[in-house]
Backbone of each chain as nested JSON, in Angstrom:
{
  "chains": [
    {"id": "A", "residues": [
      {"number": 1, "name": "MET", "atoms": {"N": [-2.164, 8.9, -13.064], "CA": [-2.348, 8.002, -11.896], "C": [-1.27, 7.15, -10.866]}},
      {"number": 2, "name": "LEU", "atoms": {"N": [-1.48, 6.515, -9.831], "CA": [-0.822, 5.594, -9.091], "C": [-1.116, 4.047, -9.27]}},
      {"number": 3, "name": "LEU", "atoms": {"N": [0.19, 4.03, -9.281], "CA": [-0.211, 2.182, -8.246], "C": [-0.157, 1.642, -7.36]}},
      {"number": 4, "name": "ALA", "atoms": {"N": [-1.219, 0.381, -6.995], "CA": [-1.296, 0.497, -5.876], "C": [-1.532, -1.101, -5.646]}},
      {"number": 5, "name": "LYS", "atoms": {"N": [-1.463, -1.196, -4.505], "CA": [-1.869, -2.866, -4.082], "C": [-2.941, -2.706, -3.375]}},
      {"number": 6, "name": "ILE", "atoms": {"N": [-3.815, -3.718, -3.437], "CA": [-5.591, -4.105, -2.257], "C": [-4.998, -4.313, -0.982]}},
      {"number": 7, "name": "VAL", "atoms": {"N": [-5.395, -3.898, -0.557], "CA": [-5.525, -4.535, 0.998], "C": [-6.378, -5.057, 1.824]}},
      {"number": 8, "name": "GLY", "atoms": {"N": [-7.385, -4.289, 1.04], "CA": [-8.498, -4.818, 2.024], "C": [-9.504, -4.049, 1.363]}},
      {"number": 9, "name": "THR", "atoms": {"N": [-10.695, -4.153, 2.065], "CA": [-12.585, -3.835, 1.686], "C": [-13.005, -2.931, 2.653]}},
      {"number": 10, "name": "VAL", "atoms": {"N": [-13.864, -2.09, 2.627], "CA": [-14.507, -1.522, 3.258], "C": [-16.11, -2.239, 3.156]}},
      {"number": 11, "name": "VAL", "atoms": {"N": [-17.043, -1.916, 4.164], "CA": [-18.323, -1.884, 4.312], "C": [-19.198, -0.589, 4.845]}},
      {"number": 12, "name": "ALA", "atoms": {"N": [-20.118, -0.064, 4.184], "CA": [-20.768, 1.446, 5.277], "C": [-22.166, 1.021, 4.503]}},
      {"number": 13, "name": "THR", "atoms": {"N": [-22.774, 1.045, 5.478], "CA": [-23.975, 0.595, 5.386], "C": [-24.627, 2.155, 4.572]}},
      {"number": 14, "name": "ARG", "atoms": {"N": [-24.443, 2.896, 5.439], "CA": [-24.831, 3.984, 5.687], "C": [-24.404, 4.958, 4.823]}},
      {"number": 15, "name": "LYS", "atoms": {"N": [-24.3, 5.738, 3.798], "CA": [-23.363, 6.396, 2.591], "C": [-24.197, 6.789, 1.945]}},
      {"number": 16, "name": "ASP", "atoms": {"N": [-24.002, 7.789, 1.278], "CA": [-24.723, 8.467, -0.099], "C": [-25.362, 7.32, -0.899]}},
      {"number": 17, "name": "PRO", "atoms": {"N": [-26.784, 8.036, -1.381], "CA": [-27.023, 7.14, -2.043], "C": [-26.381, 6.981, -3.486]}},
      {"number": 18, "name": "ARG", "atoms": {"N": [-25.808, 7.666, -4.033], "CA": [-25.193, 7.631, -5.201], "C": [-24.048, 6.393, -4.969]}},
      {"number": 19, "name": "LEU", "atoms": {"N": [-23.495, 6.306, -3.971], "CA": [-22.305, 5.479, -3.891], "C": [-22.765, 3.978, -3.431]}},
      {"number": 20, "name": "VAL", "atoms": {"N": [-24.067, 3.451, -3.451], "CA": [-25.136, 1.834, -3.377], "C": [-24.38, 1.093, -4.723]}},
      {"number": 21, "name": "SER", "atoms": {"N": [-23.955, 0.229, -4.045], "CA": [-23.763, -1.133, -5.088], "C": [-22.494, -0.856, -5.349]}},
      {"number": 22, "name": "ASN", "atoms": {"N": [-21.688, 0.052, -4.824], "CA": [-20.357, 0.118, -5.683], "C": [-19.154, -0.496, -4.538]}},
      {"number": 23, "name": "LYS", "atoms": {"N": [-18.256, -1.076, -4.798], "CA": [-17.454, -1.645, -3.823], "C": [-16.117, -1.085, -3.579]}},
      {"number": 24, "name": "LEU", "atoms": {"N": [-16.16, -0.327, -2.377], "CA": [-15.209, 0.231, -1.67], "C": [-13.713, -0.826, -1.226]}},
      {"number": 25, "name": "LEU", "atoms": {"N": [-12.461, -0.325, -1.198], "CA": [-11.328, -1.411, -1.814], "C": [-10.438, -0.414, -0.917]}},
      {"number": 26, "name": "VAL", "atoms": {"N": [-9.765, -0.788, -0.126], "CA": [-8.861, -0.134, 0.281], "C": [-7.24, -0.421, -0.028]}},
      {"number": 27, "name": "VAL", "atoms": {"N": [-6.796, 0.452, -0.615], "CA": [-5.511, 0.474, -1.264], "C": [-4.241, 1.351, -0.553]}},
      {"number": 28, "name": "ARG", "atoms": {"N": [-3.074, 0.14, -1.092], "CA": [-2.102, 1.703, -0.935], "C": [-0.859, 1.409, -1.743]}},
      {"number": 29, "name": "ALA", "atoms": {"N": [-0.633, 2.841, -2.05], "CA": [0.155, 3.293, -3.122], "C": [1.699, 1.934, -3.133]}},
      {"number": 30, "name": "VAL", "atoms": {"N": [2.265, 1.716, -4.349], "CA": [3.35, 1.103, -4.298], "C": [3.756, 1.587, -5.487]}},
      {"number": 31, "name": "ASP", "atoms": {"N": [5.17, 1.313, -5.354], "CA": [6.302, 2.13, -6.721], "C": [6.478, 1.11, -7.233]}},
      {"number": 32, "name": "PRO", "atoms": {"N": [6.84, 1.289, -8.951], "CA": [7.113, 0.29, -10.017], "C": [7.374, -1.201, -9.732]}},
      {"number": 33, "name": "ARG", "atoms": {"N": [8.092, -1.476, -8.522], "CA": [8.789, -2.595, -8.101], "C": [7.774, -3.435, -7.145]}},
      {"number": 34, "name": "GLY", "atoms": {"N": [7.037, -2.856, -6.872], "CA": [5.567, -3.012, -6.09], "C": [5.696, -3.092, -4.331]}},
      {"number": 35, "name": "LYS", "atoms": {"N": [6.895, -2.22, -4.398], "CA": [7.05, -2.191, -2.664], "C": [6.121, -0.937, -2.07]}},
      {"number": 36, "name": "ALA", "atoms": {"N": [5.346, -0.792, -0.677], "CA": [4.52, -0.209, -0.595], "C": [5.461, 1.331, -0.035]}},
      {"number": 37, "name": "ASP", "atoms": {"N": [5.08, 2.206, -0.847], "CA": [5.388, 3.914, -1.038], "C": [4.677, 4.658, -0.769]}},
      {"number": 38, "name": "GLY", "atoms": {"N": [4.051, 5.038, 0.124], "CA": [2.721, 6.61, 1.08], "C": [1.858, 5.44, 1.444]}},
      {"number": 39, "name": "GLY", "atoms": {"N": [0.816, 6.122, 1.283], "CA": [-0.233, 5.733, 2.13], "C": [-1.882, 5.27, 1.177]}},
      {"number": 40, "name": "TYR", "atoms": {"N": [-2.561, 4.669, 2.471], "CA": [-3.709, 4.142, 2.423], "C": [-4.898, 5.005, 1.673]}},
      {"number": 41, "name": "LEU", "atoms": {"N": [-6.084, 4.638, 1.325], "CA": [-6.63, 5.375, 0.312], "C": [-8.088, 4.364, 0.014]}},
      {"number": 42, "name": "VAL", "atoms": {"N": [-9.172, 4.943, -0.043], "CA": [-10.333, 4.043, 0.087], "C": [-10.554, 4.313, -1.464]}},
      {"number": 43, "name": "ALA", "atoms": {"N": [-10.526, 3.474, -2.488], "CA": [-10.961, 3.845, -3.834], "C": [-12.126, 2.934, -4.452]}},
      {"number": 44, "name": "VAL", "atoms": {"N": [-12.799, 3.118, -5.612], "CA": [-14.297, 2.776, -6.186], "C": [-13.876, 1.326, -6.995]}},
      {"number": 45, "name": "ASP", "atoms": {"N": [-14.136, 0.585, -6.464], "CA": [-13.501, -0.538, -8.027], "C": [-14.273, -0.632, -8.451]}},
      {"number": 46, "name": "THR", "atoms": {"N": [-13.784, -0.391, -9.738], "CA": [-14.941, -0.657, -11.524], "C": [-14.413, -1.219, -12.031]}},
      {"number": 47, "name": "VAL", "atoms": {"N": [-13.674, -2.445, -11.709], "CA": [-12.972, -4.044, -12.337], "C": [-12.724, -4.915, -12.2]}},
      {"number": 48, "name": "ASP", "atoms": {"N": [-13.627, -4.961, -11.248], "CA": [-13.979, -6.477, -10.397], "C": [-12.538, -6.584, -10.158]}},
      {"number": 49, "name": "ALA", "atoms": {"N": [-11.714, -5.789, -9.129], "CA": [-10.364, -6.089, -8.756], "C": [-10.481, -7.384, -7.207]}},
      {"number": 50, "name": "GLY", "atoms": {"N": [-9.386, -7.261, -6.556], "CA": [-9.4, -8.644, -5.168], "C": [-8.292, -7.727, -4.407]}},
      {"number": 51, "name": "VAL", "atoms": {"N": [-8.486, -7.9, -3.577], "CA": [-7.003, -8.161, -2.473], "C": [-5.943, -8.892, -3.012]}},
      {"number": 52, "name": "GLY", "atoms": {"N": [-5.207, -7.827, -2.951], "CA": [-3.323, -8.552, -3.492], "C": [-3.188, -8.301, -5.021]}},
      {"number": 53, "name": "GLU", "atoms": {"N": [-4.315, -7.803, -5.322], "CA": [-3.971, -7.385, -6.558], "C": [-3.322, -5.908, -7.029]}},
      {"number": 54, "name": "THR", "atoms": {"N": [-2.41, -5.718, -8.233], "CA": [-1.903, -4.386, -8.104], "C": [-2.739, -3.26, -9.024]}},
      {"number": 55, "name": "VAL", "atoms": {"N": [-3.147, -2.761, -9.007], "CA": [-4.42, -2.04, -9.689], "C": [-3.866, -0.038, -10.278]}},
      {"number": 56, "name": "LEU", "atoms": {"N": [-4.396, -0.298, -11.172], "CA": [-4.499, 1.156, -11.418], "C": [-5.607, 2.07, -10.921]}},
      {"number": 57, "name": "VAL", "atoms": {"N": [-5.146, 3.393, -9.958], "CA": [-5.902, 3.747, -9.577], "C": [-5.865, 5.615, -9.646]}},
      {"number": 58, "name": "VAL", "atoms": {"N": [-7.003, 6.117, -10.291], "CA": [-7.227, 7.235, -10.991], "C": [-7.821, 8.06, -9.758]}},
      {"number": 59, "name": "SER", "atoms": {"N": [-7.11, 9.8, -9.379], "CA": [-7.718, 10.251, -8.526], "C": [-8.345, 12.035, -8.716]}},
      {"number": 60, "name": "GLY", "atoms": {"N": [-8.645, 11.971, -7.711], "CA": [-9.78, 13.699, -8.527], "C": [-10.863, 13.147, -9.148]}},
      {"number": 61, "name": "SER", "atoms": {"N": [-11.1, 14.557, -9.754], "CA": [-12.088, 14.447, -10.869], "C": [-12.822, 14.189, -11.754]}},
      {"number": 62, "name": "SER", "atoms": {"N": [-10.994, 13.102, -11.941], "CA": [-11.16, 12.551, -13.186], "C": [-11.888, 10.434, -12.965]}},
      {"number": 63, "name": "ALA", "atoms": {"N": [-12.146, 10.866, -11.392], "CA": [-12.323, 9.291, -10.582], "C": [-13.898, 8.87, -11.413]}},
      {"number": 64, "name": "ARG", "atoms": {"N": [-14.626, 10.255, -11.757], "CA": [-16.094, 10.491, -11.779], "C": [-16.007, 10.185, -12.957]}},
      {"number": 65, "name": "MET", "atoms": {"N": [-15.167, 9.632, -14.058], "CA": [-15.275, 9.097, -15.843], "C": [-15.162, 7.834, -15.914]}},
      {"number": 66, "name": "ALA", "atoms": {"N": [-15.117, 7.659, -14.762], "CA": [-14.308, 5.744, -14.77], "C": [-16.133, 5.447, -15.278]}},
      {"number": 67, "name": "SER", "atoms": {"N": [-16.108, 4.429, -15.397], "CA": [-17.407, 3.762, -16.073], "C": [-18.185, 3.489, -15.036]}},
      {"number": 68, "name": "GLY", "atoms": {"N": [-19.721, 4.183, -14.651], "CA": [-20.634, 3.464, -14.009], "C": [-20.368, 4.973, -12.46]}},
      {"number": 69, "name": "LEU", "atoms": {"N": [-19.78, 5.539, -13.262], "CA": [-19.552, 6.807, -11.583], "C": [-19.888, 8.168, -12.037]}},
      {"number": 70, "name": "LYS", "atoms": {"N": [-20.391, 8.521, -13.268], "CA": [-21.029, 9.589, -13.356], "C": [-21.654, 10.245, -12.308]}},
      {"number": 71, "name": "ASP", "atoms": {"N": [-21.116, 11.907, -11.639], "CA": [-22.017, 12.252, -10.671], "C": [-22.047, 11.343, -9.355]}},
      {"number": 72, "name": "CYS", "atoms": {"N": [-21.644, 10.555, -8.827], "CA": [-21.238, 9.925, -8.149], "C": [-19.472, 10.676, -6.406]}},
      {"number": 73, "name": "PRO", "atoms": {"N": [-20.5, 10.642, -6.015], "CA": [-19.447, 11.484, -4.732], "C": [-18.427, 10.637, -4.513]}},
      {"number": 74, "name": "VAL", "atoms": {"N": [-16.975, 11.123, -5.461], "CA": [-16.034, 10.592, -5.556], "C": [-14.756, 10.278, -6.325]}},
      {"number": 75, "name": "ASP", "atoms": {"N": [-13.361, 10.336, -5.885], "CA": [-12.642, 11.151, -5.36], "C": [-11.335, 10.249, -6.015]}},
      {"number": 76, "name": "ALA", "atoms": {"N": [-11.353, 8.883, -6.149], "CA": [-10.712, 7.649, -6.034], "C": [-10.965, 6.656, -6.704]}},
      {"number": 77, "name": "ALA", "atoms": {"N": [-10.751, 5.706, -7.88], "CA": [-11.415, 5.018, -8.526], "C": [-10.138, 3.846, -9.103]}},
      {"number": 78, "name": "ILE", "atoms": {"N": [-10.265, 2.853, -8.995], "CA": [-9.948, 1.515, -10.024], "C": [-9.806, 1.637, -10.888]}},
      {"number": 79, "name": "VAL", "atoms": {"N": [-9.413, 2.024, -11.989], "CA": [-9.456, 1.33, -13.505], "C": [-9.204, 0.332, -14.262]}},
      {"number": 80, "name": "GLY", "atoms": {"N": [-8.119, 0.246, -13.691], "CA": [-7.3, -1.497, -14.396], "C": [-6.712, -2.156, -12.662]}},
      {"number": 81, "name": "ILE", "atoms": {"N": [-6.428, -3.759, -13.765], "CA": [-5.898, -3.996, -13.171], "C": [-4.695, -4.178, -13.805]}},
      {"number": 82, "name": "ILE", "atoms": {"N": [-3.221, -4.579, -12.985], "CA": [-2.003, -4.875, -13.822], "C": [-1.627, -5.266, -13.517]}},
      {"number": 83, "name": "ASP", "atoms": {"N": [-1.115, -5.645, -14.855], "CA": [-0.412, -7.596, -15.522], "C": [1.28, -7.464, -15.052]}},
      {"number": 84, "name": "ALA", "atoms": {"N": [1.685, -5.386, -15.411], "CA": [3.014, -6.125, -15.257], "C": [3.491, -4.196, -15.843]}},
      {"number": 85, "name": "VAL", "atoms": {"N": [4.864, -4.027, -15.127], "CA": [5.033, -3.042, -15.077], "C": [6.509, -3.125, -15.635]}},
      {"number": 86, "name": "GLU", "atoms": {"N": [7.069, -2.031, -16.188], "CA": [8.822, -2.271, -17.014], "C": [9.491, -1.226, -16.783]}},
      {"number": 87, "name": "VAL", "atoms": {"N": [10.179, -1.416, -16.286], "CA": [11.018, -0.075, -15.679], "C": [12.077, -0.497, -16.24]}},
      {"number": 88, "name": "ASN", "atoms": {"N": [12.86, 0.771, -16.938], "CA": [14.259, 1.211, -17.536], "C": [14.993, 1.587, -16.953]}},
      {"number": 89, "name": "GLU", "atoms": {"N": [15.79, 1.839, -15.555], "CA": [16.354, 2.486, -15.156], "C": [17.02, 2.068, -14.32]}}
    ]},
    {"id": "B", "residues": [
      {"number": 1, "name": "MET", "atoms": {"N": [1.91, 22.537, -16.115], "CA": [2.622, 21.391, -16.312], "C": [3.703, 20.984, -15.653]}},
      {"number": 2, "name": "HIS", "atoms": {"N": [3.904, 19.965, -16.186], "CA": [5.126, 19.335, -15.242], "C": [6.566, 18.612, -15.964]}},
      {"number": 3, "name": "ILE", "atoms": {"N": [7.861, 18.438, -15.656], "CA": [8.683, 18.122, -16.94], "C": [8.866, 16.775, -16.181]}},
      {"number": 4, "name": "ALA", "atoms": {"N": [8.876, 15.825, -17.297], "CA": [9.269, 14.441, -16.743], "C": [10.473, 13.466, -17.545]}},
      {"number": 5, "name": "ARG", "atoms": {"N": [10.612, 12.398, -17.002], "CA": [11.472, 11.308, -17.836], "C": [9.892, 10.206, -17.767]}},
      {"number": 6, "name": "VAL", "atoms": {"N": [10.554, 9.5, -18.761], "CA": [9.148, 8.563, -19.122], "C": [10.616, 7.25, -19.15]}},
      {"number": 7, "name": "ILE", "atoms": {"N": [10.099, 6.04, -17.651], "CA": [11.338, 5.573, -17.227], "C": [10.509, 3.822, -17.272]}},
      {"number": 8, "name": "GLY", "atoms": {"N": [9.305, 3.73, -17.82], "CA": [8.746, 2.443, -18.513], "C": [7.38, 2.31, -18.79]}},
      {"number": 9, "name": "THR", "atoms": {"N": [7.075, 1.092, -19.009], "CA": [5.668, 0.756, -19.618], "C": [4.73, 0.305, -18.414]}},
      {"number": 10, "name": "VAL", "atoms": {"N": [3.446, 0.437, -18.741], "CA": [2.725, -0.431, -17.738], "C": [1.356, -1.485, -18.792]}},
      {"number": 11, "name": "VAL", "atoms": {"N": [1.217, -2.174, -18.352], "CA": [0.873, -3.693, -19.102], "C": [-0.807, -3.495, -18.132]}},
      {"number": 12, "name": "SER", "atoms": {"N": [-1.914, -3.29, -18.89], "CA": [-3.717, -3.619, -17.921], "C": [-4.008, -4.18, -19.128]}},
      {"number": 13, "name": "THR", "atoms": {"N": [-4.886, -5.433, -18.662], "CA": [-5.705, -6.041, -20.058], "C": [-7.162, -5.782, -19.872]}},
      {"number": 14, "name": "ARG", "atoms": {"N": [-7.335, -6.377, -17.91], "CA": [-8.595, -5.346, -17.349], "C": [-8.576, -4.496, -16.806]}},
      {"number": 15, "name": "LYS", "atoms": {"N": [-9.525, -3.364, -18.195], "CA": [-9.222, -1.635, -17.127], "C": [-10.662, -1.407, -17.776]}},
      {"number": 16, "name": "ASP", "atoms": {"N": [-11.133, -0.245, -17.759], "CA": [-12.121, -0.204, -17.457], "C": [-11.982, 0.56, -19.624]}},
      {"number": 17, "name": "GLU", "atoms": {"N": [-13.252, 0.228, -20.104], "CA": [-12.999, 0.479, -21.704], "C": [-13.034, 2.112, -22.489]}},
      {"number": 18, "name": "ASN", "atoms": {"N": [-12.883, 2.518, -21.69], "CA": [-12.066, 3.895, -22.408], "C": [-11.256, 3.788, -21.926]}},
      {"number": 19, "name": "LEU", "atoms": {"N": [-10.15, 3.133, -21.527], "CA": [-8.635, 3.07, -21.406], "C": [-8.282, 2.287, -22.25]}},
      {"number": 20, "name": "VAL", "atoms": {"N": [-9.38, 1.811, -23.304], "CA": [-8.22, 0.306, -24.279], "C": [-8.412, 0.864, -25.186]}},
      {"number": 21, "name": "GLY", "atoms": {"N": [-7.101, 0.916, -25.575], "CA": [-6.259, 1.006, -26.309], "C": [-5.206, 2.812, -26.737]}},
      {"number": 22, "name": "LEU", "atoms": {"N": [-5.303, 2.917, -25.29], "CA": [-4.604, 4.109, -24.587], "C": [-3.458, 3.138, -24.003]}},
      {"number": 23, "name": "THR", "atoms": {"N": [-2.189, 4.394, -24.283], "CA": [-0.491, 3.923, -24.27], "C": [-0.447, 4.601, -22.417]}},
      {"number": 24, "name": "LEU", "atoms": {"N": [-0.365, 3.19, -21.831], "CA": [0.333, 4.22, -20.554], "C": [1.514, 3.714, -20.081]}},
      {"number": 25, "name": "LEU", "atoms": {"N": [2.279, 4.635, -18.986], "CA": [4.068, 4.977, -18.819], "C": [4.168, 5.678, -17.866]}},
      {"number": 26, "name": "MET", "atoms": {"N": [5.058, 4.622, -17.299], "CA": [5.093, 5.367, -16.177], "C": [6.338, 6.534, -15.904]}},
      {"number": 27, "name": "VAL", "atoms": {"N": [6.199, 7.621, -15.527], "CA": [7.159, 8.827, -15.313], "C": [7.443, 9.4, -14.287]}},
      {"number": 28, "name": "GLN", "atoms": {"N": [8.85, 9.81, -14.513], "CA": [9.442, 10.265, -12.661], "C": [9.556, 11.558, -13.624]}},
      {"number": 29, "name": "PRO", "atoms": {"N": [9.143, 12.31, -12.572], "CA": [9.201, 13.999, -12.21], "C": [10.198, 14.838, -12.232]}},
      {"number": 30, "name": "LEU", "atoms": {"N": [10.722, 15.411, -13.048], "CA": [12.044, 16.334, -12.621], "C": [12.066, 17.725, -11.795]}},
      {"number": 31, "name": "THR", "atoms": {"N": [13.33, 17.621, -11.16], "CA": [13.613, 18.844, -10.951], "C": [14.112, 19.66, -12.05]}},
      {"number": 32, "name": "PRO", "atoms": {"N": [14.656, 20.915, -12.339], "CA": [15.049, 21.824, -13.215], "C": [16.705, 21.082, -13.134]}},
      {"number": 33, "name": "ASP", "atoms": {"N": [17.119, 20.789, -12.156], "CA": [18.738, 20.463, -12.712], "C": [18.698, 19.261, -12.971]}},
      {"number": 34, "name": "ARG", "atoms": {"N": [17.774, 18.389, -13.748], "CA": [16.413, 16.548, -13.487], "C": [17.172, 16.027, -13.199]}},
      {"number": 35, "name": "GLN", "atoms": {"N": [17.725, 15.875, -11.97], "CA": [16.768, 15.045, -10.699], "C": [15.593, 14.423, -10.355]}},
      {"number": 36, "name": "PRO", "atoms": {"N": [15.027, 13.345, -9.528], "CA": [13.972, 12.723, -9.405], "C": [13.283, 14.161, -8.964]}},
      {"number": 37, "name": "ALA", "atoms": {"N": [12.288, 14.53, -8.805], "CA": [11.471, 15.075, -7.711], "C": [10.185, 14.075, -7.832]}},
      {"number": 38, "name": "GLY", "atoms": {"N": [10.127, 13.53, -6.547], "CA": [8.904, 12.912, -5.792], "C": [8.768, 10.836, -6.335]}},
      {"number": 39, "name": "ARG", "atoms": {"N": [7.484, 10.583, -6.18], "CA": [7.423, 9.542, -6.897], "C": [6.405, 9.332, -7.993]}},
      {"number": 40, "name": "PRO", "atoms": {"N": [7.261, 8.341, -8.929], "CA": [6.775, 7.787, -10.202], "C": [5.656, 8.003, -9.947]}},
      {"number": 41, "name": "LEU", "atoms": {"N": [4.934, 8.095, -11.665], "CA": [3.174, 8.23, -11.823], "C": [2.676, 7.474, -13.202]}},
      {"number": 42, "name": "VAL", "atoms": {"N": [1.742, 6.907, -12.957], "CA": [1.377, 6.388, -14.768], "C": [0.642, 7.328, -15.282]}},
      {"number": 43, "name": "ALA", "atoms": {"N": [1.205, 7.634, -16.49], "CA": [0.566, 8.178, -16.983], "C": [-0.263, 8.282, -18.425]}},
      {"number": 44, "name": "VAL", "atoms": {"N": [-1.338, 8.383, -19.088], "CA": [-1.497, 8.274, -20.681], "C": [-0.997, 8.616, -21.236]}},
      {"number": 45, "name": "ASP", "atoms": {"N": [-0.403, 8.095, -23.012], "CA": [0.311, 9.247, -23.459], "C": [-0.586, 9.684, -24.839]}},
      {"number": 46, "name": "ALA", "atoms": {"N": [-0.304, 10.327, -25.416], "CA": [-1.151, 11.515, -26.162], "C": [-0.962, 11.731, -27.303]}},
      {"number": 47, "name": "VAL", "atoms": {"N": [0.713, 11.297, -27.033], "CA": [1.817, 12.122, -28.25], "C": [2.923, 11.068, -28.614]}},
      {"number": 48, "name": "GLY", "atoms": {"N": [2.834, 10.019, -28.394], "CA": [3.727, 9.425, -29.07], "C": [5.081, 8.706, -28.303]}},
      {"number": 49, "name": "ALA", "atoms": {"N": [5.185, 9.265, -27.399], "CA": [6.174, 9.126, -25.947], "C": [6.837, 8.035, -25.947]}},
      {"number": 50, "name": "GLY", "atoms": {"N": [8.244, 7.589, -25.444], "CA": [8.843, 6.423, -25.574], "C": [9.689, 6.631, -24.821]}},
      {"number": 51, "name": "VAL", "atoms": {"N": [9.679, 6.027, -23.764], "CA": [11.29, 5.122, -22.953], "C": [12.156, 6.006, -22.816]}},
      {"number": 52, "name": "GLY", "atoms": {"N": [12.716, 6.589, -21.838], "CA": [13.55, 7.198, -21.5], "C": [13.809, 8.725, -22.612]}},
      {"number": 53, "name": "GLU", "atoms": {"N": [12.082, 8.789, -23.169], "CA": [12.407, 10.509, -23.649], "C": [11.582, 12.097, -22.263]}},
      {"number": 54, "name": "HIS", "atoms": {"N": [12.032, 12.43, -22.633], "CA": [11.792, 13.724, -21.748], "C": [10.534, 14.453, -21.955]}},
      {"number": 55, "name": "VAL", "atoms": {"N": [9.439, 14.317, -21.58], "CA": [8.283, 14.66, -21.792], "C": [7.632, 15.909, -20.728]}},
      {"number": 56, "name": "PHE", "atoms": {"N": [6.305, 16.815, -21.196], "CA": [6.084, 17.759, -20.386], "C": [4.105, 16.881, -20.222]}},
      {"number": 57, "name": "PHE", "atoms": {"N": [3.403, 16.752, -18.9], "CA": [2.499, 16.349, -19.32], "C": [1.779, 16.859, -17.471]}},
      {"number": 58, "name": "VAL", "atoms": {"N": [0.162, 16.944, -18.199], "CA": [-0.341, 17.44, -17.603], "C": [-1.659, 16.654, -16.057]}},
      {"number": 59, "name": "ARG", "atoms": {"N": [-1.762, 17.37, -15.188], "CA": [-1.994, 16.467, -14.083], "C": [-3.99, 17.226, -14.165]}},
      {"number": 60, "name": "GLY", "atoms": {"N": [-4.794, 16.144, -14.289], "CA": [-5.984, 16.326, -13.144], "C": [-6.791, 16.16, -14.82]}},
      {"number": 61, "name": "LYS", "atoms": {"N": [-8.398, 16.651, -15.1], "CA": [-8.978, 16.066, -15.525], "C": [-8.835, 16.305, -16.717]}},
      {"number": 62, "name": "GLU", "atoms": {"N": [-7.763, 17.525, -16.767], "CA": [-7.833, 17.69, -18.495], "C": [-6.04, 16.915, -19.031]}},
      {"number": 63, "name": "ALA", "atoms": {"N": [-6.005, 15.868, -18.389], "CA": [-5.597, 14.499, -19.246], "C": [-6.008, 13.944, -20.103]}},
      {"number": 64, "name": "SER", "atoms": {"N": [-7.534, 14.103, -20.441], "CA": [-8.163, 13.171, -20.695], "C": [-8.821, 14.219, -22.41]}},
      {"number": 65, "name": "PHE", "atoms": {"N": [-8.368, 15.824, -21.941], "CA": [-8.994, 16.312, -23.482], "C": [-8.173, 15.655, -24.291]}},
      {"number": 66, "name": "PRO", "atoms": {"N": [-7.241, 15.481, -24.523], "CA": [-6.511, 14.85, -25.87], "C": [-7.306, 14.037, -26.156]}},
      {"number": 67, "name": "PHE", "atoms": {"N": [-7.796, 13.287, -26.212], "CA": [-9.03, 11.898, -25.835], "C": [-10.641, 12.527, -26.807]}},
      {"number": 68, "name": "TYR", "atoms": {"N": [-10.993, 13.887, -26.233], "CA": [-12.046, 14.057, -26.758], "C": [-12.718, 14.102, -27.833]}},
      {"number": 69, "name": "PRO", "atoms": {"N": [-13.662, 12.788, -27.933], "CA": [-15.187, 13.501, -27.173], "C": [-14.979, 12.597, -26.644]}},
      {"number": 70, "name": "ALA", "atoms": {"N": [-14.24, 11.311, -26.282], "CA": [-14.191, 10.828, -25.774], "C": [-13.314, 10.924, -24.055]}},
      {"number": 71, "name": "GLU", "atoms": {"N": [-14.034, 10.798, -23.139], "CA": [-13.562, 10.742, -21.751], "C": [-12.429, 9.63, -20.957]}},
      {"number": 72, "name": "PRO", "atoms": {"N": [-11.495, 9.344, -21.48], "CA": [-10.819, 8.622, -19.918], "C": [-10.777, 8.592, -19.421]}},
      {"number": 73, "name": "PRO", "atoms": {"N": [-10.902, 7.552, -18.091], "CA": [-10.752, 7.833, -16.627], "C": [-9.319, 8.052, -16.663]}},
      {"number": 74, "name": "VAL", "atoms": {"N": [-8.545, 9.247, -16.644], "CA": [-6.586, 9.719, -16.46], "C": [-6.708, 11.035, -15.78]}},
      {"number": 75, "name": "ASP", "atoms": {"N": [-5.914, 10.798, -14.84], "CA": [-5.53, 12.191, -14.264], "C": [-4.21, 12.028, -14.122]}},
      {"number": 76, "name": "ALA", "atoms": {"N": [-3.248, 12.082, -15.16], "CA": [-2.071, 12.443, -15.782], "C": [-1.914, 11.595, -17.295]}},
      {"number": 77, "name": "GLY", "atoms": {"N": [-1.849, 12.806, -17.609], "CA": [-1.672, 12.974, -19.57], "C": [0.115, 13.416, -19.914]}},
      {"number": 78, "name": "ILE", "atoms": {"N": [0.938, 12.673, -21.179], "CA": [1.771, 13.441, -21.235], "C": [1.074, 13.93, -22.939]}},
      {"number": 79, "name": "VAL", "atoms": {"N": [1.617, 15.357, -23.13], "CA": [0.731, 15.919, -23.893], "C": [1.821, 16.742, -24.863]}},
      {"number": 80, "name": "GLY", "atoms": {"N": [3.078, 16.716, -24.316], "CA": [4.395, 17.042, -25.122], "C": [5.728, 16.306, -25.341]}},
      {"number": 81, "name": "ILE", "atoms": {"N": [6.343, 16.12, -26.212], "CA": [8.072, 15.685, -25.729], "C": [8.782, 16.57, -26.071]}},
      {"number": 82, "name": "VAL", "atoms": {"N": [9.613, 17.183, -25.031], "CA": [10.807, 17.959, -24.829], "C": [11.959, 18.046, -25.939]}},
      {"number": 83, "name": "ASP", "atoms": {"N": [12.136, 18.499, -26.968], "CA": [13.6, 18.526, -27.418], "C": [14.437, 19.059, -26.81]}},
      {"number": 84, "name": "HIS", "atoms": {"N": [14.376, 19.525, -26.345], "CA": [15.648, 20.258, -25.148], "C": [15.01, 21.477, -24.186]}},
      {"number": 85, "name": "TRP", "atoms": {"N": [15.257, 21.859, -22.966], "CA": [15.136, 22.606, -22.013], "C": [16.246, 23.659, -21.655]}},
      {"number": 86, "name": "ASP", "atoms": {"N": [15.443, 24.923, -21.178], "CA": [16.703, 25.094, -21.261], "C": [16.633, 26.891, -20.111]}},
      {"number": 87, "name": "LEU", "atoms": {"N": [17.044, 26.877, -19.127], "CA": [16.836, 27.677, -17.976], "C": [17.289, 29.184, -17.966]}},
      {"number": 88, "name": "GLY", "atoms": {"N": [18.9, 29.152, -18.602], "CA": [19.2, 30.774, -18.947], "C": [20.285, 31.26, -18.158]}}
    ]}
  ]
}
């Protein structure tokens, strides 16, 4: 999974019916110290996260195992809000 | 699978209900000469690994298989602790 910071929101009116009522957010990968490190992604939010929070993003087919996303056409989902990362090196 | 070193821990209180009770660790993938290869990532621990240990992990949906029949939304999972490895 990726650590990422939420940097924005996405609004889409015309979309796959299985995406209706899902919240889409723009996230940017960050390193364990919170510094931006990598590209931007659109991810479905399943934990009521908000802009500025650091979150856990699951990618690929595993994203469909997040709560409420069964059989949805998604490949990135926010599945946790990060409280702390401790790196010993 | 990929070889990596566990470099830290991740704490999340608000998370998917199927992640409750699972341990999240930061892992740094390694090259064969034990140098960092690419960015660190978060992996779920299925074997009781700890910080500083060398491990191997799977990517993709298979990372959730150790927790069957639960299906936690994870795409990287530690499935073994490396005692030693040798490239001959």
